[in-house]
C-alpha positions as CSV (number, residue, x, y, z in Angstrom):
1,X,5.9,6.8,18.2
2,X,2.7,5.7,18.9
3,X,2.3,2.1,20.6
4,X,2.1,-0.9,18.4
5,X,1.9,-4.1,20.9
6,X,2.2,-4.8,24.8
7,X,3.7,-7.8,24.8
8,X,3.5,-10.1,27.8
9,X,6.3,-12.2,27.8
10,X,9.9,-12.1,26.3
11,X,9.0,-14.6,23.8
12,X,6.3,-12.7,22.4
13,X,8.5,-9.2,22.6
14,X,11.3,-11.0,21.1
15,X,8.7,-12.4,18.2
16,X,7.1,-9.1,17.3
17,X,10.7,-7.4,17.4
18,X,11.9,-9.9,14.3
19,X,8.9,-9.5,12.6
20,X,9.4,-6.0,12.5
21,X,13.3,-6.3,12.0
22,X,12.6,-8.1,8.9
23,X,9.6,-6.1,7.3
24,X,12.6,-3.1,7.7
25,X,10.0,-1.3,10.5
26,X,12.3,0.9,13.0
27,X,10.5,1.0,16.7
28,X,11.5,1.6,19.9
29,X,10.9,-0.6,23.3
30,X,9.5,0.6,26.3
31,X,8.3,0.2,29.4
32,X,11.1,-2.6,30.4
33,X,11.3,-1.9,34.0
34,X,8.1,-3.1,34.7
35,X,7.5,-6.3,36.5
36,X,4.6,-7.3,34.9
37,X,5.2,-6.3,31.0
38,X,8.1,-7.4,29.0
39,X,7.4,-4.4,26.8
40,X,5.7,-1.9,25.0
41,X,6.6,-1.9,21.4
42,X,6.0,1.8,19.6
43,X,6.1,2.7,15.6
44,X,6.5,6.0,14.0
45,X,2.7,7.0,13.2
46,X,3.5,6.8,9.5
47,X,4.4,3.0,10.2
48,X,1.7,1.2,11.9
49,X,-0.6,0.0,8.4
50,X,2.6,-2.0,7.5
51,X,3.5,-3.0,11.1
52,X,0.3,-4.3,11.5
53,X,0.0,-6.0,8.2
54,X,3.5,-7.9,8.9
55,X,2.3,-8.8,12.1
56,X,-1.2,-10.0,11.0
57,X,0.7,-12.3,7.9
58,X,2.4,-13.9,10.7
59,X,0.0,-15.1,12.8
């Protein structure tokens, strides 16, 4: 797994998770214990181009 996105708020985390779920990209969220960061999203290295493409389409 490689770092894909570092969400700064719960809303941002939920938005990116929804995009990845809808696009069928598997991911995991780490760093939820930190107070200043809502979560770091990681995806498989081979899924990184697809995840980036999906996120760019939703901006």
